[in-house]
C-alpha positions as CSV (number, residue, x, y, z in Angstrom):
1,X,35.0,55.9,-86.0
2,X,34.0,52.9,-88.0
3,X,34.5,50.3,-85.2
4,X,34.0,47.3,-87.6
5,X,36.7,48.5,-89.9
6,X,39.0,49.5,-87.1
7,X,38.7,46.3,-85.1
8,X,41.5,44.4,-86.8
9,X,43.9,47.3,-86.0
10,X,42.5,47.8,-82.5
11,X,42.4,44.2,-81.4
12,X,46.1,43.7,-80.7
13,X,46.2,47.0,-78.8
14,X,43.1,46.0,-76.8
15,X,44.6,42.6,-75.9
16,X,47.9,44.1,-74.9
17,X,46.2,46.7,-72.7
18,X,43.9,44.1,-71.1
19,X,46.8,41.7,-70.4
20,X,48.8,44.5,-68.8
21,X,45.9,45.6,-66.6
22,X,45.2,42.0,-65.6
23,X,48.8,41.4,-64.6
24,X,48.8,44.6,-62.6
25,X,45.8,43.5,-60.6
26,X,47.2,39.9,-60.2
27,X,50.2,41.4,-58.4
28,X,48.3,43.5,-55.9
29,X,44.6,42.7,-56.0
30,X,43.0,40.9,-53.0
31,X,42.0,37.3,-52.9
32,X,38.3,36.3,-52.7
33,X,36.5,35.9,-49.4
34,X,35.0,32.4,-48.8
35,X,31.6,33.8,-49.8
36,X,33.0,35.2,-53.0
37,X,34.7,31.9,-53.9
38,X,31.3,30.3,-53.5
39,X,29.7,32.8,-55.9
40,X,32.5,32.1,-58.4
41,X,32.1,28.4,-58.2
42,X,28.3,28.8,-58.5
43,X,28.7,30.4,-61.9
44,X,31.2,27.8,-63.2
45,X,34.6,29.3,-62.4
46,X,37.1,26.5,-62.4
47,X,39.9,28.3,-60.6
48,X,38.4,30.8,-58.1
49,X,41.7,30.9,-56.2
50,X,43.3,32.7,-59.2
51,X,40.8,35.6,-59.1
52,X,42.1,38.9,-57.7
53,X,39.8,41.9,-57.0
54,X,40.9,45.5,-57.3
55,X,38.6,48.0,-55.6
56,X,39.0,51.2,-57.5
57,X,37.6,54.7,-57.6
58,X,37.0,54.4,-61.4
59,X,37.5,51.7,-64.0
60,X,40.8,51.9,-65.9
61,X,40.8,53.4,-69.4
62,X,43.5,52.8,-72.1
63,X,46.0,55.6,-72.4
64,X,46.2,55.1,-76.2
65,X,43.8,57.8,-77.4
66,X,42.4,55.8,-80.3
67,X,41.8,52.7,-78.2
68,X,40.2,54.8,-75.4
69,X,37.9,56.5,-78.0
70,X,36.9,53.1,-79.4
71,X,36.2,51.7,-76.0
72,X,34.0,54.7,-75.1
73,X,32.2,54.6,-78.5
74,X,31.5,50.9,-78.1
75,X,30.0,51.5,-74.7
76,X,32.7,49.2,-73.0
77,X,34.1,51.6,-70.5
78,X,31.5,54.3,-69.8
79,X,31.6,56.4,-66.7
80,X,28.5,54.6,-65.3
81,X,30.1,51.1,-65.4
82,X,31.2,49.7,-62.0
83,X,32.8,46.4,-62.9
84,X,35.3,45.1,-65.4
85,X,36.8,41.6,-65.8
86,X,40.1,40.9,-67.6
87,X,40.9,37.2,-67.3
88,X,41.1,36.4,-63.6
89,X,41.4,40.1,-62.6
90,X,38.2,41.9,-61.6
91,X,37.9,45.7,-61.1
92,X,35.1,46.8,-58.9
93,X,34.3,50.5,-58.2
94,X,34.3,51.2,-54.4
95,X,30.8,51.2,-53.0
96,X,29.5,48.6,-55.5
97,X,30.7,45.4,-53.9
98,X,27.5,43.3,-54.1
99,X,26.9,39.6,-54.7
100,X,25.0,40.6,-57.8
101,X,27.9,42.5,-59.4
102,X,30.5,39.9,-58.3
103,X,28.3,37.1,-59.8
104,X,28.2,39.0,-63.1
105,X,31.9,39.6,-63.2
106,X,32.7,36.1,-62.1
107,X,30.7,34.7,-64.9
108,X,33.0,36.7,-67.2
109,X,35.9,35.0,-65.5
110,X,34.3,31.7,-66.4
111,X,34.0,32.9,-70.0
112,X,37.7,33.8,-70.1
113,X,38.5,30.4,-68.7
114,X,36.4,28.7,-71.4
115,X,38.3,30.8,-74.1
116,X,41.6,29.9,-72.5
117,X,43.1,33.4,-72.2
118,X,42.4,37.1,-72.7
119,X,43.8,36.8,-76.2
120,X,41.4,33.9,-76.8
121,X,38.3,35.7,-75.4
122,X,38.6,39.3,-76.6
123,X,38.3,38.8,-80.4
124,X,34.9,37.1,-80.2
125,X,33.7,39.4,-77.4
126,X,34.7,42.6,-79.2
127,X,33.4,41.4,-82.5
128,X,30.0,40.9,-80.9
129,X,30.1,44.3,-79.2
130,X,30.8,46.0,-82.5
131,X,28.1,44.0,-84.4
132,X,25.4,43.8,-81.8
133,X,26.1,46.5,-79.2
134,X,27.5,45.9,-75.7
135,X,24.3,44.9,-73.9
136,X,23.2,42.5,-76.8
137,X,26.2,40.3,-76.8
138,X,25.8,36.6,-75.9
139,X,28.5,37.1,-73.2
140,X,26.7,40.0,-71.5
141,X,23.3,38.2,-71.7
142,X,24.9,35.1,-70.1
143,X,26.4,37.2,-67.3
144,X,23.1,39.0,-66.7
145,X,21.3,35.7,-66.5
146,X,23.6,34.5,-63.8
147,X,23.5,37.8,-62.1
148,X,19.7,37.5,-61.8
149,X,20.0,34.0,-60.4
150,X,22.1,35.4,-57.5
151,X,19.6,38.0,-56.4
152,X,18.7,36.0,-53.4
153,X,22.3,36.1,-52.1
154,X,22.6,39.3,-50.1
155,X,26.0,40.6,-49.3
């Protein structure tokens, strides 16, 4: 699939899926521990009290087959990924609850806050993923840099 050409068609579907998943986690995810709130504040999150964490066996995938295929092709939701942030909702695969991962994901929460919403964040993020590749986006590089800074924080 030509992701660049498909992005305008896929973007509304991706936003709707992300907003739905975020609302789902907001309703049943757990609040942050005091330590986790400190990690969130440390990477710039303005409202750590809004973050909810869902511990899951696997990260969610879109049911829409075209959106699912695009996410997998872009490297966004591969089987080896263990964290996903959608707004103030953070999915973490069970067994991977580390300060390093939380710091990375909380930096994405900060990025969503800066953009104002999921709908404000995803267009720029997905455009970079399509153009540069997942690991080469400015958003991922920023989250990785903050993740490295937290290495001294053992969980």
